[in-house]
C-alpha positions as CSV (number, residue, x, y, z in Angstrom):
1,M,-11.9,67.1,-87.5
2,Q,-9.2,64.6,-86.5
3,R,-7.1,63.4,-89.4
4,F,-5.8,59.9,-89.8
5,Q,-3.2,58.3,-92.0
6,Q,-2.5,54.8,-93.4
7,Y,0.6,52.8,-92.6
8,I,2.6,51.3,-95.5
9,N,6.2,50.0,-95.3
10,G,6.9,51.7,-91.9
11,V,5.6,55.1,-93.1
12,F,2.5,57.0,-92.1
13,E,1.0,58.6,-95.2
14,D,-2.2,59.9,-96.8
15,G,-4.0,57.6,-99.1
16,S,-4.8,58.1,-102.8
17,G,-8.0,59.7,-101.6
18,R,-9.8,60.9,-98.5
19,F,-13.2,60.5,-97.0
20,E,-15.1,61.6,-93.9
21,S,-16.1,59.3,-91.1
22,L,-19.4,59.9,-89.3
23,D,-20.0,59.8,-85.6
24,P,-23.0,57.4,-85.1
25,A,-24.2,59.2,-82.1
26,T,-24.6,62.5,-84.0
27,A,-24.7,61.4,-87.6
28,K,-22.1,64.2,-88.3
29,P,-18.5,64.0,-89.7
30,W,-15.9,63.8,-87.0
31,A,-12.7,62.5,-88.7
32,D,-10.9,62.7,-92.1
33,M,-9.8,59.2,-93.2
34,P,-7.3,58.0,-95.9
35,E,-8.8,56.1,-98.8
36,A,-6.5,53.4,-100.1
37,R,-6.9,52.5,-103.8
38,E,-5.3,49.9,-106.0
39,A,-1.9,51.7,-106.1
40,D,-1.8,51.9,-102.3
41,V,-2.6,48.2,-102.1
42,E,0.1,47.3,-104.6
43,R,2.7,49.2,-102.5
44,A,1.5,47.6,-99.3
45,V,1.7,44.0,-100.7
46,E,5.1,44.6,-102.3
47,A,6.4,45.9,-98.9
48,A,5.0,42.9,-97.1
49,E,6.6,40.5,-99.6
50,S,9.9,42.2,-99.3
51,A,9.8,42.1,-95.5
52,L,8.9,38.4,-95.7
53,L,11.8,37.4,-97.9
54,D,14.6,39.8,-97.0
55,G,15.7,42.0,-94.2
56,P,15.5,41.8,-90.4
57,W,12.1,40.1,-90.1
58,A,13.1,37.2,-92.3
59,A,16.3,36.8,-90.2
60,M,14.6,36.9,-86.8
61,T,14.3,33.8,-84.7
62,A,10.9,32.8,-83.4
63,T,11.8,33.9,-79.9
64,Q,12.7,37.4,-81.2
65,R,9.3,37.6,-83.0
66,G,7.7,36.7,-79.7
67,K,9.5,39.5,-77.8
68,L,8.1,42.0,-80.3
69,L,4.6,40.7,-79.8
70,Y,5.1,41.0,-76.0
71,K,6.1,44.6,-76.5
72,L,3.1,45.2,-78.7
73,A,0.8,43.7,-76.0
74,D,2.2,46.0,-73.4
75,L,1.6,49.0,-75.7
76,V,-2.0,48.0,-76.3
77,A,-2.6,47.7,-72.6
78,T,-1.1,51.1,-71.9
79,N,-2.9,52.8,-74.7
80,A,-6.3,51.0,-74.2
81,P,-8.1,54.1,-72.9
82,K,-7.2,56.1,-76.0
83,L,-8.0,53.2,-78.4
84,A,-11.3,52.6,-76.6
85,E,-12.3,56.2,-77.0
86,L,-11.5,56.2,-80.7
87,E,-13.5,53.0,-81.3
88,T,-16.4,54.4,-79.4
89,R,-16.3,57.7,-81.3
90,D,-16.0,56.1,-84.7
91,T,-18.4,53.1,-84.3
92,G,-20.8,54.0,-81.5
93,K,-19.9,51.0,-79.4
94,I,-20.3,52.1,-75.8
95,I,-17.1,53.0,-73.9
96,R,-17.7,50.5,-71.1
97,E,-17.5,47.7,-73.7
98,T,-14.6,49.0,-75.8
99,S,-12.6,49.7,-72.6
100,A,-13.0,46.2,-71.3
101,Q,-12.5,44.5,-74.6
102,I,-9.4,46.3,-75.7
103,A,-7.8,45.7,-72.3
104,Y,-8.3,42.0,-72.9
105,V,-7.0,42.3,-76.5
106,A,-3.5,42.6,-75.0
107,D,-3.8,39.1,-73.6
108,Y,-4.3,37.8,-77.2
109,Y,-1.0,39.3,-78.2
110,R,0.7,37.9,-75.1
111,Y,-0.7,34.4,-75.8
112,Y,0.8,34.4,-79.3
113,A,4.0,36.0,-78.1
114,G,4.5,33.0,-75.9
115,L,3.5,30.6,-78.7
116,A,5.9,32.0,-81.3
117,D,8.8,29.7,-80.5
118,K,6.6,26.7,-79.8
119,I,5.3,26.1,-83.3
120,E,7.1,22.8,-83.9
121,G,7.8,20.5,-86.8
122,A,8.2,16.7,-86.7
123,Y,10.6,13.9,-87.3
124,L,9.2,11.1,-89.4
125,S,10.1,7.4,-88.9
126,I,10.3,6.8,-92.6
127,D,10.2,3.3,-94.2
128,K,13.7,3.8,-95.9
129,A,16.8,2.8,-94.0
130,D,19.1,5.4,-95.4
131,M,16.9,8.5,-95.1
132,D,16.1,11.0,-92.4
133,V,12.9,12.9,-93.0
134,W,11.5,15.8,-91.0
135,L,8.8,18.4,-91.4
136,R,9.4,22.2,-91.1
137,R,6.6,24.7,-90.5
138,E,7.2,27.9,-92.4
139,P,5.1,31.0,-92.7
140,V,2.4,30.7,-95.3
141,G,3.4,34.0,-96.9
142,V,1.8,37.5,-97.2
143,V,-1.5,37.6,-95.4
144,A,-4.5,39.8,-96.3
145,A,-6.4,40.4,-93.1
146,I,-9.8,42.1,-93.6
147,V,-11.9,43.1,-90.5
148,P,-15.3,44.7,-90.1
149,W,-16.0,47.8,-88.1
150,N,-17.3,46.0,-85.0
151,S,-14.6,45.1,-82.5
152,Q,-11.8,45.9,-85.0
153,L,-9.0,45.7,-82.5
154,F,-10.1,42.3,-81.2
155,L,-10.9,40.9,-84.7
156,S,-7.5,42.1,-86.0
157,A,-5.7,40.6,-82.9
158,V,-7.0,37.1,-83.7
159,K,-5.4,37.5,-87.1
160,L,-2.3,39.5,-86.5
161,G,-1.3,37.5,-83.3
162,P,-1.0,34.1,-84.9
163,A,0.2,35.3,-88.3
164,L,3.1,37.2,-86.7
165,A,3.9,34.4,-84.4
166,A,4.2,32.1,-87.4
167,G,6.5,34.6,-89.2
168,C,4.0,35.9,-91.8
169,T,3.7,39.5,-92.9
170,L,0.4,41.3,-93.4
171,V,-1.7,43.9,-95.2
172,V,-4.6,44.7,-92.9
173,K,-7.7,46.4,-94.3
174,A,-9.7,48.2,-91.7
175,S,-13.4,48.7,-92.4
176,E,-14.3,52.0,-94.1
177,E,-17.0,52.2,-91.4
178,G,-15.1,53.2,-88.3
179,P,-11.4,52.6,-89.1
180,A,-10.0,55.0,-86.5
181,P,-8.9,52.6,-83.8
182,L,-7.0,50.3,-86.2
183,L,-5.3,53.2,-87.9
184,E,-4.2,54.5,-84.5
185,F,-3.1,50.9,-83.6
186,A,-0.5,51.2,-86.4
187,R,1.3,53.7,-84.3
188,L,1.8,51.0,-81.6
189,V,3.1,48.5,-84.2
190,H,5.6,51.2,-85.2
191,E,6.6,52.0,-81.6
192,A,7.0,48.3,-80.8
193,G,9.7,48.1,-83.4
194,F,8.3,45.7,-86.0
195,P,10.5,46.1,-89.2
196,A,9.1,48.1,-92.1
197,G,6.6,46.2,-94.2
198,V,5.8,43.5,-91.7
199,V,2.5,45.1,-90.8
200,N,0.7,47.4,-93.2
201,I,-2.6,49.0,-92.3
202,L,-4.9,50.8,-94.6
203,T,-8.6,51.4,-95.2
204,G,-10.8,51.9,-98.3
205,F,-13.8,50.7,-100.1
206,G,-14.6,47.3,-101.5
207,P,-14.1,47.8,-105.3
208,S,-11.0,49.9,-105.2
209,C,-9.3,48.5,-102.1
210,G,-10.7,45.2,-100.9
211,S,-11.0,43.6,-104.3
212,A,-7.4,44.7,-105.3
213,L,-6.1,43.2,-102.1
214,T,-7.9,39.8,-102.2
215,R,-7.1,39.1,-105.8
216,H,-3.4,40.2,-105.6
217,P,-1.1,37.5,-107.0
218,K,1.3,37.8,-104.0
219,I,-1.3,37.2,-101.3
220,A,-1.0,33.7,-99.9
221,H,-3.7,33.7,-97.3
222,I,-6.9,35.7,-96.8
223,A,-8.3,36.0,-93.2
224,F,-11.7,37.6,-93.5
225,T,-14.4,38.5,-91.0
226,G,-17.7,39.9,-92.3
227,G,-20.9,38.9,-94.1
228,P,-21.4,35.8,-96.3
229,G,-22.2,38.0,-99.3
230,T,-18.8,39.8,-99.2
231,A,-17.1,36.5,-98.3
232,A,-18.4,35.0,-101.6
233,A,-16.7,37.8,-103.5
234,V,-13.5,37.2,-101.5
235,V,-13.5,33.5,-102.4
236,R,-14.1,34.4,-106.1
237,N,-11.2,36.8,-106.0
238,S,-9.0,34.1,-104.3
239,A,-9.5,32.0,-107.4
240,E,-7.1,34.3,-109.2
241,N,-4.2,33.8,-106.7
242,L,-5.2,30.5,-105.2
243,A,-4.8,32.0,-101.7
244,S,-6.1,29.9,-98.8
245,T,-8.9,31.4,-96.8
246,S,-10.2,31.5,-93.3
247,L,-13.7,33.0,-93.1
248,E,-15.5,34.1,-89.9
249,L,-18.9,35.2,-91.1
250,G,-22.4,35.9,-89.8
251,G,-24.6,34.2,-87.3
252,K,-28.2,33.8,-86.2
253,S,-27.3,32.1,-83.0
254,P,-29.9,30.1,-81.0
255,F,-30.3,30.8,-77.3
256,I,-32.1,27.8,-75.8
257,V,-33.7,28.0,-72.4
258,F,-35.2,24.9,-70.7
259,A,-37.8,25.1,-68.0
260,D,-35.3,23.8,-65.4
261,A,-32.8,26.6,-66.0
262,D,-32.1,29.4,-63.6
263,L,-34.3,31.9,-65.4
264,D,-32.9,35.1,-63.8
265,S,-29.4,34.0,-64.7
266,A,-30.4,33.0,-68.3
267,A,-32.2,36.3,-68.7
268,N,-29.1,38.2,-67.8
269,A,-27.1,36.2,-70.3
270,Q,-29.8,36.7,-73.0
271,V,-29.8,40.5,-72.4
272,A,-26.0,40.5,-72.7
273,G,-26.2,38.2,-75.7
274,I,-28.5,40.3,-77.8
275,F,-28.4,43.9,-76.4
276,A,-24.7,44.2,-75.6
277,A,-22.8,46.0,-78.4
278,T,-26.3,47.2,-79.5
279,G,-26.7,43.7,-80.9
280,Q,-23.8,44.3,-83.4
281,S,-22.0,41.1,-82.8
282,C,-21.6,38.0,-85.0
283,V,-22.4,35.8,-82.0
284,A,-25.5,37.8,-80.9
285,G,-28.1,35.4,-79.4
286,S,-30.8,36.7,-81.7
287,R,-33.1,33.6,-81.6
288,L,-34.5,32.9,-78.2
289,I,-35.8,29.3,-78.2
290,V,-37.6,28.8,-74.8
291,E,-39.6,25.9,-73.4
292,A,-43.3,26.7,-73.7
293,S,-44.1,26.1,-70.1
294,V,-41.9,29.0,-69.0
295,K,-42.1,31.2,-72.0
296,E,-44.5,33.9,-70.6
297,R,-42.6,34.1,-67.4
298,F,-39.2,34.4,-69.1
299,L,-40.5,37.0,-71.5
300,A,-41.8,39.1,-68.6
301,I,-38.3,39.1,-67.1
302,L,-36.7,40.0,-70.4
303,K,-39.2,42.8,-71.1
304,S,-38.5,44.3,-67.7
305,K,-34.8,44.2,-68.2
306,A,-35.0,45.5,-71.8
307,E,-37.1,48.5,-70.8
308,A,-34.7,49.4,-68.0
309,I,-31.7,49.6,-70.3
310,R,-30.0,53.0,-70.3
311,I,-29.8,54.4,-73.8
312,G,-27.5,57.3,-74.3
313,S,-24.1,58.7,-75.5
314,P,-21.7,55.9,-76.1
315,L,-18.9,58.0,-74.5
316,E,-20.7,57.9,-71.1
317,M,-19.9,55.0,-68.8
318,A,-23.5,54.9,-67.5
319,T,-24.8,54.1,-71.0
320,E,-25.7,50.5,-71.6
321,V,-26.9,50.7,-75.3
322,G,-25.6,53.2,-77.8
323,P,-26.3,53.9,-81.4
324,L,-25.9,51.5,-84.4
325,C,-22.9,52.1,-86.5
326,T,-24.6,53.2,-89.7
327,A,-27.9,54.6,-90.9
328,R,-28.0,51.7,-93.5
329,Q,-28.1,49.2,-90.7
330,R,-30.9,50.9,-88.9
331,E,-32.9,51.0,-92.1
332,L,-32.5,47.3,-92.6
333,I,-33.6,46.6,-89.0
334,E,-36.6,48.9,-89.3
335,K,-37.7,47.3,-92.6
336,T,-37.3,43.8,-91.2
337,V,-39.1,44.5,-88.0
338,H,-42.0,46.0,-89.9
339,S,-42.2,43.0,-92.3
340,S,-42.1,40.7,-89.3
341,L,-45.0,42.5,-87.6
342,D,-46.9,42.4,-90.9
343,A,-46.3,38.6,-91.0
344,G,-47.9,38.2,-87.5
345,A,-45.1,38.6,-85.0
346,L,-46.1,40.4,-81.8
347,L,-44.1,43.3,-80.5
348,V,-43.2,42.6,-76.8
349,T,-41.2,45.8,-76.4
350,G,-39.2,48.4,-78.4
351,G,-39.5,48.7,-82.1
352,G,-38.7,52.3,-82.6
353,R,-36.2,55.2,-82.5
354,P,-35.6,56.3,-78.9
355,K,-33.7,59.4,-80.0
356,D,-34.1,61.9,-82.9
357,V,-30.4,62.4,-83.4
358,G,-27.9,59.6,-84.2
359,Y,-28.5,56.0,-85.4
360,Y,-30.3,54.7,-82.3
361,Y,-32.8,51.8,-82.2
362,A,-34.5,50.7,-79.1
363,P,-33.9,47.2,-77.6
364,T,-36.7,45.1,-79.3
365,I,-38.3,41.8,-78.6
366,L,-40.6,40.1,-81.1
367,D,-42.7,37.1,-80.3
368,C,-42.5,35.0,-83.5
369,D,-44.3,31.9,-82.3
370,G,-46.4,30.3,-85.0
371,V,-45.5,32.7,-87.8
372,T,-42.9,32.9,-90.6
373,S,-41.0,36.0,-89.5
374,P,-38.2,37.6,-91.5
375,S,-36.5,38.5,-88.2
376,V,-36.0,34.8,-87.4
377,E,-34.0,34.2,-90.6
378,T,-32.2,37.5,-91.2
379,E,-29.0,38.5,-89.4
380,L,-30.0,42.0,-88.4
381,F,-26.8,43.0,-86.6
382,G,-28.9,45.0,-84.1
383,P,-30.8,44.9,-80.8
384,V,-33.7,42.7,-82.0
385,L,-34.6,39.4,-80.4
386,S,-36.9,36.9,-82.0
387,V,-38.7,34.5,-79.7
388,L,-39.8,30.9,-80.5
389,S,-41.0,28.2,-78.1
390,F,-40.7,24.4,-78.0
391,E,-42.3,21.4,-76.2
392,T,-39.7,18.7,-76.5
393,E,-35.9,18.5,-76.6
394,A,-36.0,17.2,-80.2
395,E,-38.1,20.2,-81.2
396,A,-35.5,22.5,-79.5
397,V,-32.7,20.9,-81.5
398,Q,-34.7,21.2,-84.8
399,L,-35.3,24.9,-84.2
400,A,-31.7,25.6,-83.2
401,N,-30.4,24.0,-86.4
402,D,-33.0,25.5,-88.7
403,T,-30.6,28.2,-90.0
404,R,-28.0,28.5,-92.8
405,Y,-25.6,29.8,-90.1
406,G,-23.7,27.8,-87.5
407,L,-21.5,30.1,-85.5
408,A,-22.6,29.9,-81.9
409,A,-25.3,28.7,-79.6
410,G,-26.3,28.9,-75.9
411,V,-28.0,26.2,-73.8
412,F,-29.4,26.9,-70.4
413,T,-30.4,23.9,-68.3
414,Q,-29.5,22.3,-64.9
415,N,-29.8,18.8,-66.4
416,L,-26.2,17.8,-67.2
417,A,-27.1,14.8,-69.4
418,R,-29.4,17.0,-71.5
419,A,-26.6,19.7,-71.8
420,H,-24.3,17.1,-73.2
421,R,-26.9,15.8,-75.6
422,M,-27.6,19.3,-76.9
423,V,-23.9,20.1,-77.3
424,R,-23.6,17.0,-79.6
425,R,-26.7,17.8,-81.7
426,I,-26.4,21.5,-82.2
427,R,-24.5,22.4,-85.4
428,A,-22.4,25.3,-84.3
429,G,-18.7,26.1,-84.0
430,V,-19.1,27.3,-80.4
431,V,-21.6,26.1,-77.8
432,W,-21.9,27.8,-74.4
433,V,-23.7,26.0,-71.6
434,N,-25.2,28.2,-68.8
435,T,-23.1,31.1,-70.0
436,Y,-22.8,33.2,-73.2
437,R,-20.2,35.3,-75.1
438,A,-17.2,33.9,-73.2
439,V,-14.0,34.0,-75.2
440,S,-10.3,33.3,-74.6
441,P,-7.1,33.4,-76.7
442,I,-6.6,29.8,-75.7
443,A,-9.9,28.6,-77.2
444,P,-10.5,28.3,-81.0
445,F,-13.5,30.2,-82.4
446,G,-15.3,29.8,-85.7
447,G,-18.4,28.4,-87.4
448,F,-20.1,25.8,-89.5
449,G,-22.1,26.3,-92.7
450,Q,-22.6,29.9,-93.9
451,S,-20.8,31.1,-90.7
452,G,-17.5,30.2,-92.5
453,H,-14.6,27.9,-92.0
454,G,-11.2,28.0,-90.3
455,R,-10.7,28.9,-86.6
456,E,-9.3,31.9,-84.8
457,G,-7.7,31.6,-81.4
458,G,-5.6,28.8,-79.9
459,L,-2.7,26.9,-81.3
460,A,-4.8,25.8,-84.4
461,A,-4.9,29.4,-85.6
462,A,-1.1,29.8,-85.5
463,L,-0.7,26.5,-87.5
464,D,-3.2,27.8,-90.1
465,Y,-0.6,30.5,-90.9
466,T,2.1,28.0,-91.7
467,R,2.7,25.5,-94.4
468,T,4.6,22.2,-94.1
469,K,7.9,21.7,-95.8
470,T,9.1,18.0,-96.0
471,V,12.9,17.6,-95.9
472,W,14.6,14.4,-97.1
473,V,18.2,13.8,-96.2
474,R,20.0,10.7,-97.5
475,T,22.4,9.4,-94.8
476,S,24.2,6.7,-96.8
477,D,27.8,7.4,-98.0
478,D,27.3,4.9,-100.9
479,P,26.9,6.5,-104.3
480,I,23.4,6.5,-105.8
481,P,23.3,3.6,-108.3
482,D,23.0,4.3,-112.0
483,P,19.2,4.1,-112.5
484,F,19.7,2.7,-116.0
485,V,21.9,-0.2,-115.1
486,M,19.9,-3.4,-114.4
487,R,21.1,-5.3,-111.3
C-alpha cells in the first residue's frame, strides 16, 4: 500500500495514529494514512501562528506572496496528472473529471497570485481638520480550512488562494475519506518555497482532529465546506474562540426546464448536473422541475441518456460514472430510494447496484409528481434525480424555493424576460441560465439558507481573509490642550 504523511511546520511526518484508506472501486485498502489528533493540531496551529507573526512570511511584501502563488500554480499544472490519479484512486471520482478539474485549479492560484498586491485600503476624508485617517487591510490571522473528500484540490484552492494572497497562514484538514491528493499537494507547497508553518496539511477524524482545530483559541477564521450537520458543530466550536466563519454547505438544487427550452441542450446539462461526479457535488441539479406539457418528452430523452452512460473503473478515460466514495453513502441512497418508491414515486430508470464489487449505484431517475418523496427533500450526494412538474411560472418558483437549501439553480428557457424574472425570484447564491455547473476564479460562489454563508472566488473572498485597521494621525504641531482646563 502507498504510505502518506502529514505536513506540519515544513516537515513531512507520521501522525499520532494511522488508518487505512479504501479504494471505492474495489472496497479494499489501498493506502496508509496519517491520523492527526489533538497534539498534532496543537503543533500545526502553533506553527501557523509563529509563521504569521514572525519570520520570512510576516516580512514578505504582497508582491512576493503573489510570486509564490504563481510558482504553486505552475507546480499544480505540471503535476495535475499525478494529482488526478490519486484523487480518482482515493475517492472514486472518474479520471476524466479529476484531470480536467485539477488542471483548472491552477488558474485559481494564478488569479489570487495576481490579486495579492491589489488588496487595497482607503483614505478617509474625515470631518476633523487636523487628522489624517486611513484604513489598512491586514490578514485576519490563522485560518482553519476544512474540506470534504469530493473535489478536495478545488475546494482547498478556493480557501488557500485568497487566504495566502491576504497574508494569512493556514491549517488545512483534509477529509479522512480520500485525503491522498491533498496530502500529496503538500509536497508542491513545500517545493514552491512557502516558509515553514505558512501551510500545514493534516487529516484525521472529527472528534480528535476537526473539533480540536475549530475550537482552538488561536484560530481566527474557519473556512468550512461540508454538510449542515457538521457545520452546526463547527459553529458551536467557534463560540469558544469567536472565530469568524465561512460555510459552503449542502444543496438540493432546482433544475427548471420550460417548454420553450432547447430540450436536447437542457437534457445534456441535466445529465451533467446530476450524474457527473456520480452526483457527488454540492451543486448537483438533483430536483428537475419541468413544465408539464413537455415532461414526458423530456423524461424520455433523459432516460435514454441515463441508460447509455458507461459505468466502469474510475481510472479508465472511457468511464462516465464511477463508484460512490463510501459504502455509507450508498446505503443512505438505497434507503431513501426505497422509501421514495414506497411513498409512491415511480422508477423511470436505475435504482440498483450495477456491479457486485465496489460502491457503485446506477444513474437513477424518480418521477415524484404528486407524492411526498424523501428523495425530493434529502441531499443524497449521489446519482439520483427527482422529477416534479409545473403548470405556471409562479408554481415553478414555488417548487424551486421549497427547500431549506439555497446553493444553486438552473433555468432553461428561450424567453429572456422570463429568465430575468426567475433569476430575481429564486433564492440561491448561484443561478445558471441555459447552462449548468460553470465556475470561474473570478466569480463568487456560495449559498443562502442552510447552504451556508460567505463567498468563495473573486475579490470578495480575498477581502474575507482580511480585517480592517483604522489609523489616525494627528497632523497639527500644536500641543494637545489640557482636557481639564476649561476654555
